[in-house]
C-alpha positions in Angstrom: -23.4 121.3 -153.3 -23.9 124.5 -154.9 -27.0 123.8 -157.1 -28.5 122.4 -153.6 -27.7 125.8 -151.8 -29.6 127.7 -154.9 -32.5 126.0 -155.1 -33.1 126.2 -151.3 -32.6 130.0 -152.1 -35.4 130.1 -154.8 -35.0 133.6 -156.0 -34.5 135.2 -159.6 -30.2 135.6 -159.2 -30.1 131.9 -157.8 -32.3 131.0 -160.9 -30.6 132.6 -163.5 -27.0 130.6 -162.0 -29.0 127.3 -161.9 -29.5 128.1 -165.6 -25.7 128.5 -166.4 -25.1 125.5 -164.4 -27.3 123.4 -166.7 -25.9 125.0 -170.2 -22.6 124.7 -169.3 -23.3 120.5 -168.1 -24.9 120.7 -171.9 -21.9 121.9 -173.9 -19.5 119.9 -171.9 -21.5 116.8 -172.4 -21.4 117.7 -176.5 -17.9 118.5 -176.4 -17.2 115.0 -175.0 -20.2 113.1 -177.3 -17.6 112.6 -179.7 -14.6 111.7 -177.9 -16.3 109.0 -176.2 -18.3 107.4 -179.3 -14.3 107.2 -180.5 -13.9 105.7 -176.9 -17.0 103.2 -177.9 -16.5 102.1 -180.8 -12.8 100.9 -180.2 -14.6 98.8 -177.5 -16.6 97.3 -179.9 -13.3 96.2 -181.9 -11.4 94.5 -179.1 -14.2 92.6 -177.5 -14.5 90.0 -180.3 -12.4 86.4 -180.1 -9.4 85.6 -182.6 -10.9 84.2 -185.6 -9.0 80.8 -185.0 -11.1 80.6 -181.5 -7.2 80.4 -180.2 -8.0 81.0 -176.5 -10.8 78.9 -176.4 -8.4 76.3 -176.0 -6.3 77.1 -172.8 -8.6 77.5 -170.2 -6.5 80.2 -168.5 -6.2 82.0 -171.8 -10.4 81.9 -172.2 -11.1 82.4 -168.5 -8.6 86.3 -168.8 -10.9 87.1 -171.8 -13.9 86.4 -170.0 -12.9 88.8 -167.6 -11.6 91.7 -170.3 -15.2 91.3 -171.2 -17.0 92.0 -168.6 -14.1 95.2 -168.1 -15.8 96.5 -171.5 -19.2 95.7 -171.2 -19.3 97.6 -168.1 -17.7 100.5 -169.6 -20.4 100.7 -172.2 -23.0 100.5 -169.7 -21.5 103.7 -168.2 -21.0 105.5 -171.6 -24.8 104.0 -172.2 -26.0 105.8 -169.1 -24.6 109.1 -169.8 -25.5 109.5 -173.5 -28.2 107.5 -174.2 -28.3 104.0 -175.6 -29.7 104.9 -179.1 -26.4 105.4 -180.6 -24.8 102.2 -179.2 -28.1 99.8 -180.1 -28.3 101.8 -183.6 -24.7 100.9 -184.5 -24.6 97.6 -183.0 -28.0 95.9 -183.9 -27.2 97.7 -187.8 -23.8 96.3 -188.0 -25.1 92.6 -186.8 -28.0 93.2 -189.5 -25.7 93.7 -192.1 -23.6 90.8 -191.5 -27.0 88.3 -191.2 -27.4 90.2 -194.7 -24.0 89.1 -196.5 -23.9 85.6 -194.9 -27.8 85.2 -196.7 -26.2 86.7 -199.7 -23.2 84.1 -200.0 -25.1 80.4 -199.3 -25.2 77.8 -197.1 -21.5 76.6 -196.6 -19.4 78.2 -193.8 -16.1 77.3 -195.8 -17.3 80.4 -197.8 -18.2 82.7 -195.9 -16.8 85.9 -195.3 -17.8 86.9 -192.1 -16.3 85.6 -190.0 -17.9 83.7 -186.6 -16.4 85.9 -184.2 -17.6 89.2 -185.9 -21.0 87.8 -185.3 -20.6 87.0 -181.9 -19.1 90.0 -180.5 -21.7 92.0 -181.8 -24.7 89.6 -181.0 -22.9 89.7 -177.1 -22.9 93.8 -177.4 -26.3 94.1 -178.0 -27.0 92.1 -175.2 -25.2 94.3 -172.9 -26.4 97.2 -174.2 -30.3 96.2 -174.8 -31.0 96.1 -171.0 -30.4 99.6 -171.1 -33.3 100.5 -174.0 -36.9 101.0 -172.7 -39.0 98.0 -173.6 -41.4 98.8 -177.1 -39.3 102.3 -178.1 -36.8 100.6 -180.1 -36.7 99.5 -183.7 -33.8 97.6 -183.8 -33.9 95.2 -181.0 -37.6 92.8 -182.6 -36.2 93.2 -185.9 -32.6 91.8 -184.6 -34.6 89.2 -182.8 -36.6 88.0 -186.4 -33.7 87.7 -187.8 -31.8 85.0 -185.8 -33.2 82.0 -187.5 -31.2 83.2 -190.0 -27.7 83.3 -188.4 -25.9 80.3 -189.9 -26.3 76.9 -188.2 -23.1 75.8 -190.6 -20.7 77.2 -187.8 -20.2 74.2 -185.8 -17.6 73.2 -182.8 -16.1 75.2 -180.4 -16.8 78.4 -182.6 -20.4 77.7 -183.0 -21.2 76.8 -179.3 -20.0 80.4 -178.4 -22.1 82.0 -180.8 -25.1 80.1 -180.1 -24.2 80.5 -176.6 -24.6 84.4 -177.2 -27.6 84.6 -179.1 -29.5 82.4 -176.3 -27.9 84.8 -173.7 -29.6 87.8 -175.9 -33.0 85.9 -176.4 -32.5 86.0 -172.5 -32.1 89.5 -171.9 -34.8 90.8 -174.4 -37.9 88.3 -173.9 -39.6 90.7 -173.1 -39.8 92.5 -176.4 -40.3 89.3 -177.9 -43.5 88.8 -175.8 -45.1 91.8 -177.7 -45.6 89.6 -180.6 -46.5 86.4 -179.5 -45.8 84.7 -183.2 -42.6 85.6 -183.1 -42.2 84.5 -179.0 -43.8 80.8 -180.4 -40.6 80.7 -183.3 -38.1 81.3 -181.2 -38.8 79.1 -178.8 -39.3 76.1 -181.3 -36.3 77.3 -182.9 -34.2 76.9 -180.2 -35.6 74.0 -179.0 -35.5 72.2 -181.7 -31.4 73.5 -183.3 -29.8 75.2 -180.5 -30.3 72.4 -177.7 -30.1 69.9 -180.4 -26.4 71.4 -181.1 -25.7 71.4 -177.5 -26.4 68.0 -177.2 -25.0 66.1 -179.9 -21.9 68.4 -181.0 -18.5 67.0 -179.7 -17.4 69.6 -177.5 -15.7 69.8 -174.0 -18.0 69.3 -171.3 -17.6 72.7 -169.4 -19.0 74.9 -172.8 -21.6 72.1 -173.2 -22.9 72.3 -170.3 -22.6 76.3 -170.6 -24.6 76.4 -174.2 -26.8 74.1 -172.3 -27.9 76.5 -169.6 -27.9 79.4 -171.9 -30.5 77.8 -174.2 -32.6 76.5 -170.9 -32.4 80.3 -169.6 -33.8 81.6 -172.9 -36.3 79.0 -173.6 -37.8 79.6 -169.4 -37.8 83.3 -169.8 -39.7 83.1 -173.1 -42.0 81.1 -171.4 -42.3 83.3 -168.5 -42.5 86.6 -170.1 -44.7 85.1 -172.6 -47.1 82.7 -171.1 -49.9 84.9 -171.4 -49.6 85.6 -174.9 -48.8 82.0 -176.0 -52.2 81.1 -174.5 -53.8 84.2 -176.3 -52.5 82.1 -179.7 -54.8 79.1 -178.8 -54.9 75.5 -177.8 -52.5 74.6 -181.0 -49.8 77.1 -180.0 -49.9 75.9 -176.6 -49.8 72.4 -177.2 -46.8 72.6 -179.2 -45.0 74.8 -176.9 -45.6 72.1 -174.2 -44.4 69.1 -176.7 -41.1 70.7 -176.8 -41.0 71.1 -173.0 -42.2 67.2 -172.5 -39.4 66.4 -175.2 -36.5 68.6 -173.6 -37.6 67.3 -169.6 -37.5 63.9 -170.6 -33.8 64.0 -172.2 -31.6 62.6 -170.1 -28.6 64.4 -171.5 -29.9 67.4 -170.0 -28.9 68.4 -166.6 -31.5 67.8 -164.0 -31.0 71.5 -162.8 -31.8 72.6 -165.9 -34.6 70.1 -166.6 -35.9 71.1 -162.9 -36.3 74.7 -164.5 -37.9 73.8 -167.9 -40.6 71.8 -165.7 -41.1 75.0 -163.8 -41.5 76.9 -167.1 -44.0 75.0 -168.3 -46.2 75.2 -165.4 -45.9 78.7 -166.2 -47.4 78.3 -169.2 -50.2 76.0 -168.1 -51.0 78.3 -165.2 -52.8 80.5 -167.4 -54.9 78.3 -169.1 -58.7 78.4 -168.4 -59.8 75.7 -165.6 -61.0 72.6 -167.9 -57.4 72.8 -170.0 -55.4 73.5 -167.2 -56.7 70.8 -165.7 -55.7 68.4 -168.8 -52.7 70.1 -169.4 -51.2 69.5 -166.2 -52.1 65.6 -166.2 -50.3 65.7 -169.6 -47.2 67.6 -168.1 -47.2 65.1 -165.1 -47.9 61.5 -166.6 -44.7 61.2 -168.1 -42.7 61.7 -165.2 -45.3 59.5 -163.3 -44.6 57.0 -165.2 -40.6 57.7 -165.6 -40.9 57.4 -161.4 -42.6 54.2 -161.2 -39.9 52.5 -163.7 -37.3 54.3 -161.9 -38.3 52.6 -159.0 -38.2 49.4 -160.0 -34.7 49.4 -161.3 -32.6 47.9 -158.7 -29.2 50.3 -158.5 -30.3 53.0 -160.0 -29.9 55.4 -157.2 -29.3 58.4 -159.1 -31.9 58.0 -162.1 -34.6 58.0 -159.0 -33.3 60.8 -157.2 -33.7 62.5 -160.3 -37.0 61.0 -161.7 -38.7 61.8 -157.9 -37.5 65.4 -158.0 -38.8 66.1 -161.4 -41.9 64.2 -160.5 -42.5 66.3 -157.6 -41.6 69.6 -159.2 -43.7 68.9 -161.7 -46.8 68.7 -159.4 -46.0 72.1 -157.6 -45.3 73.5 -161.2 -48.5 75.0 -162.2 -50.4 77.7 -159.8 -53.9 78.0 -160.1 -56.0 81.1 -159.8 -60.0 80.6 -160.3 -61.5 83.3 -162.5 -64.1 85.5 -159.8 -67.2 83.5 -161.3 -65.6 80.2 -160.8 -64.4 81.4 -157.2 -68.1 82.9 -156.3 -69.7 79.4 -157.3 -66.9 77.7 -154.9 -68.2 79.7 -152.1 -71.3 79.3 -152.5 -71.2 75.5 -152.7 -69.3 76.0 -149.6 -71.9 77.7 -147.5 -74.5 75.5 -148.5 -72.5 72.3 -147.4 -72.3 70.8 -151.4 -68.8 71.0 -151.7 -68.7 67.4 -152.5 -69.3 67.7 -156.1 -66.0 70.6 -156.6 -63.3 69.3 -158.2 -59.8 71.6 -157.6 -57.8 71.0 -160.8 -54.2 70.7 -158.7 -55.0 69.0 -155.7 -57.3 66.4 -158.0 -54.1 65.6 -159.5 -52.2 65.3 -156.4 -55.2 63.1 -154.8 -54.9 60.7 -157.9 -51.0 60.0 -157.5 -51.0 59.9 -153.7 -50.2 56.2 -153.8 -47.4 56.9 -156.1 -45.9 59.7 -153.9 -46.0 58.0 -150.6 -44.4 54.7 -152.4 -41.6 57.3 -153.3 -41.2 58.9 -150.6 -40.5 55.9 -148.6 -38.2 54.0 -151.1 -36.3 57.5 -150.8 -36.5 58.5 -146.7 -32.9 58.0 -146.4 -32.0 60.4 -149.7 -31.9 64.2 -148.1 -31.9 65.7 -151.8 -35.5 63.7 -152.3 -36.8 64.5 -149.2 -36.6 67.8 -149.9 -37.8 68.2 -153.0 -40.8 66.0 -152.2 -41.8 68.2 -148.9 -41.0 71.6 -150.1 -43.3 70.9 -153.2 -45.9 69.4 -151.2 -46.1 72.1 -148.5 -45.9 74.7 -151.2 -49.2 72.9 -152.6 -50.9 72.8 -149.1 -50.1 76.3 -148.2 -51.1 77.6 -151.5 -54.6 75.8 -151.6 -55.2 75.9 -147.2 -58.8 77.3 -148.0 -60.6 74.3 -150.2 -61.7 72.0 -148.3 -61.9 68.9 -151.4 -59.9 66.8 -151.6 -57.1 68.8 -149.4 -58.3 66.8 -146.4 -57.5 63.5 -148.4 -54.1 64.9 -149.8 -53.3 66.2 -146.4 -53.7 62.7 -144.9 -51.8 60.9 -147.0 -49.0 63.2 -146.9 -49.2 63.4 -143.5 -49.3 59.1 -143.7 -46.3 59.2 -146.0 -44.0 61.8 -143.8 -44.8 59.5 -140.6 -43.6 56.3 -142.8 -40.7 58.2 -143.6 -39.9 59.0 -139.9 -39.9 55.8 -138.8 -37.4 54.7 -141.5 -35.3 58.1 -141.0 -35.6 61.3 -139.9 -34.0 64.2 -141.3 -33.5 68.3 -141.3 -35.6 68.7 -144.0 -38.6 66.0 -143.1 -38.9 68.0 -139.7 -38.4 71.4 -141.4 -41.5 69.9 -143.1 -43.6 68.9 -139.9 -43.0 72.2 -138.6 -44.6 73.7 -141.2 -47.6 71.7 -141.4 -48.0 72.4 -137.6 -47.6 76.2 -138.5 -50.2 76.0 -140.8 -53.2 73.2 -139.5 -52.2 73.4 -135.7 -55.4 75.3 -134.9 -57.4 73.1 -137.5 -60.8 71.9 -135.7 -61.1 68.3 -137.5 -60.3 65.8 -135.2 -58.7 63.9 -137.8 -55.7 66.0 -138.3 -55.3 67.6 -135.1 -57.2 64.9 -132.4 -56.4 62.4 -129.9 -55.6 60.1 -133.0 -55.4 62.6 -135.5 -52.9 62.3 -138.6 -50.5 65.2 -137.5 -50.8 64.2 -134.2 -49.4 60.7 -134.6 -47.0 61.9 -137.0 -45.7 64.2 -133.9 -45.5 61.3 -131.9 -43.6 59.5 -134.4 -40.9 62.1 -135.0 -40.0 62.1 -131.3 -40.5 58.3 -130.8 -37.8 58.3 -133.6 -35.7 60.5 -131.7 -36.0 58.7 -128.7 -35.1 55.0 -130.0 -32.0 56.7 -131.5 -30.8 58.1 -128.0 -31.7 54.9 -126.5 -29.5 52.5 -129.0 -26.6 54.6 -129.1 -26.6 54.8 -125.2 -26.8 58.8 -125.3 -24.5 59.6 -127.8 -27.1 60.6 -130.4 -27.6 63.7 -128.3 -23.9 64.9 -128.9 -23.3 63.8 -131.9 -26.7 65.1 -133.7 -27.9 68.0 -130.9 -29.7 69.5 -133.7 -31.8 66.8 -134.5 -32.6 66.0 -131.1 -33.3 69.6 -130.7 -35.6 69.9 -134.0 -37.5 66.9 -133.0 -38.3 68.3 -129.4 -39.1 71.8 -131.0 -41.7 69.8 -133.5 -43.8 69.0 -130.4 -42.5 73.1 -129.1 -44.4 74.1 -131.8 -47.0 72.2 -132.0 -48.5 72.5 -128.2 -48.6 76.7 -128.7 -51.8 75.9 -130.6 -54.3 75.1 -129.0 -56.2 72.1 -131.0 -53.1 70.5 -131.6 -51.6 71.1 -127.7 -55.3 69.3 -126.8 -54.9 66.4 -129.2 -51.5 65.8 -127.6 -52.4 65.8 -124.0 -54.9 63.3 -124.5 -52.9 61.4 -126.5 -51.2 58.2 -124.1 -48.1 59.1 -125.7 -47.6 62.4 -123.8 -47.0 61.1 -120.0 -44.1 59.2 -121.6 -42.5 62.1 -123.4 -42.8 64.2 -120.1 -41.2 61.3 -118.4 -38.7 61.3 -121.4 -37.7 65.3 -121.2 -37.3 65.3 -117.4 -35.0 62.3 -117.8 -32.8 63.7 -120.6 -33.0 67.2 -118.7 -30.8 66.5 -115.9 -28.9 63.4 -117.5 -27.5 66.2 -121.1 -25.1 68.7 -120.5 -25.4 70.0 -124.3 -26.8 73.3 -124.5 -28.6 73.0 -127.8 -30.3 70.0 -126.4 -31.1 71.5 -122.7 -32.8 74.5 -124.6 -35.0 72.4 -126.6 -36.4 70.2 -123.3 -36.4 73.4 -121.5 -38.5 75.2 -124.0 -40.7 72.0 -124.2 -41.8 72.3 -120.4 -42.7 75.8 -121.0 -44.4 75.7 -123.9 -46.5 72.6 -122.0 -46.9 74.3 -118.4 -48.3 77.6 -120.0 -51.4 75.4 -120.4 -51.9 75.0 -116.7 -52.9 78.2 -115.6 -56.3 78.1 -118.6 -57.5 81.4 -116.4 -54.5 83.6 -118.4 -55.5 81.6 -121.9 -59.3 82.5 -121.8 -58.6 85.9 -120.8 -56.0 86.3 -124.0 -59.3 84.4 -125.8 -61.8 87.1 -124.7 -59.6 90.2 -125.5 -58.6 89.3 -129.1 -61.8 87.5 -130.2 -60.3 84.4 -131.7 -61.9 83.6 -134.3 -60.0 80.2 -134.6 -57.0 81.4 -135.4 -54.2 84.0 -133.5 -51.3 84.8 -131.0 -50.5 81.8 -129.3 -51.8 80.6 -125.8 -49.9 82.0 -122.9 -47.8 84.5 -124.2 -48.0 88.2 -123.1 -46.7 91.6 -124.0 -49.3 92.0 -127.1 -50.5 95.6 -128.1 -54.1 96.3 -127.4 -56.0 95.8 -130.2 -57.1 98.9 -132.4 -61.1 98.1 -131.9 -63.3 96.2 -130.3 -62.8 92.5 -130.8 -65.2 90.1 -132.0 -66.9 87.6 -129.8 -65.0 84.8 -128.8 -64.8 81.7 -131.0 -67.1 78.5 -128.4 -64.9 76.3 -129.8 -61.7 78.1 -129.4 -62.7 78.8 -125.5 -63.7 74.7 -125.2 -60.3 74.0 -126.8 -58.6 76.1 -124.3 -60.3 74.7 -121.3 -60.0 70.8 -122.6 -56.4 71.6 -123.0 -55.6 72.5 -119.4 -57.6 70.2 -118.0 -56.0 67.3 -119.8 -52.4 68.6 -118.7 -53.8 68.7 -115.3 -55.5 65.2 -114.9 -51.4 64.5 -116.1 -49.5 66.1 -113.5 -51.9 64.8 -110.9 -51.1 60.9 -112.1 -47.2 59.5 -111.6 -45.6 59.9 -114.4 -44.2 56.4 -116.2 -40.5 56.3 -115.6 -38.2 56.0 -118.9 -36.3 52.6 -118.0 -34.9 52.1 -121.4 -33.3 55.8 -120.9 -31.0 54.2 -118.2 -28.2 53.3 -120.4 -28.6 56.4 -122.4 -26.3 58.2 -119.2 -25.8 57.6 -115.9 -28.2 58.1 -113.1 -27.0 61.0 -111.0 -28.2 61.7 -107.3 -31.0 64.1 -107.5 -32.0 62.8 -111.0 -34.9 59.6 -110.1 -38.7 60.1 -109.9 -39.0 62.5 -107.1 -37.0 65.2 -108.7 -38.4 65.2 -112.3 -41.8 65.5 -110.1 -40.1 68.4 -108.5 -39.1 70.0 -111.4 -42.6 69.4 -113.0 -44.2 70.9 -110.0 -42.0 73.7 -109.9 -42.7 74.6 -113.4 -46.4 74.0 -113.2 -46.6 76.7 -110.0 -44.1 79.1 -111.0 -42.2 78.2 -108.8 -44.2 79.3 -105.8 -44.1 76.6 -102.7 -47.6 77.3 -101.7 -49.4 76.3 -104.5 
């Protein structure tokens, strides 16, 4: 507070006082340096395991010692914040290098080492803690330690060897950006961890928890090395990239590694492939996906292997979406020129083309595992990621989109779940205003998918005699809300209103609304009516179009409260204006005719007074006219 006041004064007297305070602080810091350095060295001594590994055999003692280590590392981090990291890094790093040199001089038999494993592990653990405080590229010890990691003896086995290797992998994870500065060092570390350390955790007889922990740390090290040094690896040439991907493929197909770690490795491999030029990217992406596709096909043919099928499906879809292609400026210009000249049929998109080639497998796998929510989540998340990223590509996106929509429709007929409905809503947001009739038209793929979802929900209500609304209100609400989201887009609203299913859906909603008293379901049904009846007044929607230009995308029609545009809007899109008028006309025609009676819903609830066709018609008229009795 005094310093702030003096800085605000700004006169010569205040400046002298500030200089005196600064001098006092530096003197105080120097007087305390020796005390804290002694404390730091004491912390270094007590952070190591006992040489016989006694605490590792008792889970409670092992957990307590881990908590003690965490507190020690917090103290060390605070000391380095005050006095800098140089002393701690130099002391720990030089001690570790000295231990490694002693081991090298003593030979390869661990029984005769004068260097206990716990000293090596403790110094690696400490250096990992301090390394994050050292500025990358300005420290000379950490790169040397990284180079000497292969010299740490592998003869340490069992639990002690696992703890040592886990700490080394953790050190690599935290210092991967150092390794990325030296591409050859990075690839050497990657190969060493993939072949030696991971093989140790797979083959050594260890307690299950320690084995899993070791695999996790090795996977983290490999993933972070690949992500930090993907550009450096590509710069070494095709041979280096091939070796890295070969290690990745071998570990990804290793069933003894947990599925979560294998998925991490797939994503890391995709990061490396994404850095390649287009031609090589397409080839190596295919090499990454091919064994995953073959594995999925084999698992689907085996009866009673649900766990294997789920893992194989998750790996396959992760492999499809792991690669992100970003064309060079020249490639981008060539593609835009081809699109402008309507000659895009000859273009080849490296990722979408691969997905297109696997569409039969994608559909077959999704149908086979439609009742497995984890599989549906993986498949829909990966496909939506791909479609969202390459939305601007017209070829072969249309084929991929059509195939994926058909696969979702087939899954909806088998079983609905929250992940499938979430994917449908995402696709509605991405393609709701697409002018393609094959997507949003009367019989378009997206329109048909929406009706598949709605019909699946309606049939379940009928079969359960109304119980489905109360047992699964969220599913009913999300199913109806898919239509609610769709009618906010002009192109999809027009396609839905033109469909033969819409009058039946409107009759179903009005009937359910007066027989259901669940608030979540009621809210979704009311929103269905509100979103639909917005289109009864096309004049208001055309006002929004003329005001905001609507070059094909924009705020949903019928929603007020938009801020005025900052500049003059572009002229309205003629297609958008025609779509708005057409949607309003279609809805007027539906409301001018009697609605079909949803007779099969009689068993879904009672028929209370006033819930017949007359009451439904009154409700529709009231919503359509805004409650104006003279309309």
